[in-house]
C-alpha positions as CSV (number, residue, x, y, z in Angstrom):
1,M,-6.6,2.6,-11.6
2,V,-6.5,3.3,-7.9
3,S,-9.2,2.8,-5.3
4,I,-8.9,4.2,-1.7
5,D,-11.3,3.7,1.1
6,L,-10.9,4.7,4.8
7,Y,-13.0,2.8,7.4
8,D,-13.1,2.7,11.1
9,T,-13.9,-0.9,11.7
10,L,-14.5,-0.6,15.4
11,E,-17.2,2.0,14.9
12,N,-18.4,0.7,11.5
13,K,-17.9,4.1,9.8
14,H,-16.9,4.9,6.2
15,Y,-14.9,8.1,6.2
16,A,-13.5,8.3,2.7
17,S,-13.6,6.9,-0.8
18,F,-11.7,7.6,-4.0
19,T,-11.7,6.0,-7.4
20,G,-9.3,7.2,-10.1
21,H,-6.0,6.8,-11.7
22,A,-2.5,6.6,-10.1
23,T,-1.3,9.5,-12.3
24,C,-3.0,12.1,-14.4
25,D,0.0,14.2,-15.3
26,P,-0.4,15.2,-19.0
27,A,3.3,15.0,-19.8
28,A,3.6,11.5,-18.3
29,L,0.5,10.3,-20.1
30,A,1.7,11.7,-23.4
31,A,5.0,10.0,-23.0
32,I,3.3,6.6,-22.8
33,G,0.7,7.4,-25.4
34,A,-2.2,7.2,-22.9
35,D,-5.5,9.0,-23.2
36,L,-4.9,12.5,-21.9
37,K,-8.5,12.8,-20.6
38,R,-8.6,9.5,-18.8
39,C,-8.8,11.2,-15.4
40,Q,-11.9,13.3,-16.1
41,L,-14.1,11.0,-14.1
42,D,-11.8,10.6,-11.1
43,S,-13.6,11.4,-7.9
44,G,-13.7,11.1,-4.2
45,N,-15.6,11.9,-1.1
46,I,-14.7,12.5,2.6
47,W,-17.5,12.2,5.1
48,L,-16.5,14.1,8.2
49,D,-18.8,12.2,10.5
50,G,-17.9,8.8,9.0
51,D,-21.4,8.4,7.7
52,D,-21.7,8.1,3.9
53,Q,-25.5,8.3,4.0
54,H,-25.9,11.6,5.8
55,D,-26.3,15.4,5.4
56,P,-24.4,16.7,2.4
57,D,-23.0,19.6,4.5
58,L,-20.6,17.1,6.0
59,D,-19.5,15.7,2.7
60,F,-16.5,17.0,0.8
61,K,-16.3,16.0,-2.9
62,F,-13.2,15.8,-5.0
63,N,-14.1,15.7,-8.7
64,G,-11.9,15.7,-11.8
65,L,-12.1,17.4,-15.2
66,I,-15.7,16.5,-16.1
67,H,-17.0,18.4,-13.0
68,G,-15.6,21.8,-14.1
69,K,-11.8,21.9,-13.9
70,S,-10.3,24.4,-16.3
71,T,-7.5,22.3,-17.7
72,Q,-8.2,20.4,-20.9
73,F,-6.3,17.4,-19.7
74,G,-6.9,15.1,-16.7
75,D,-6.9,16.6,-13.2
76,E,-3.7,15.7,-11.4
77,S,-4.9,17.7,-8.4
78,T,-8.0,15.7,-7.6
79,K,-6.2,12.8,-5.9
80,R,-3.7,15.1,-4.3
81,Q,-6.5,17.3,-2.8
82,F,-8.3,14.1,-1.6
83,L,-5.1,12.7,0.1
84,N,-4.5,16.1,1.7
85,G,-8.0,16.0,3.1
86,L,-7.3,12.6,4.7
87,K,-4.3,13.8,6.6
88,T,-6.5,14.9,9.5
89,F,-7.8,11.4,10.0
90,L,-4.5,9.7,9.5
91,N,-2.7,11.9,12.1
92,D,-5.2,11.1,14.9
């Protein structure tokens, strides 16, 4: 499991949160005998204004298989898309 949170402690703002697995690659999971669908609930959010209690128009969601991905296995792209979305904050 992996949990990622991004806070601005000076302004007391919560910009991002992700809960999921370190890897969801079907080939890697099969090689170790792990459940191929274990990543179906992986999810994350990025709040553009740093307020996790606000208008949903400023909230980007990243959801795994159970939320409509077409692959039958876990969603390797959920965490990658989430991390790509954080690049804007990390480069400032």
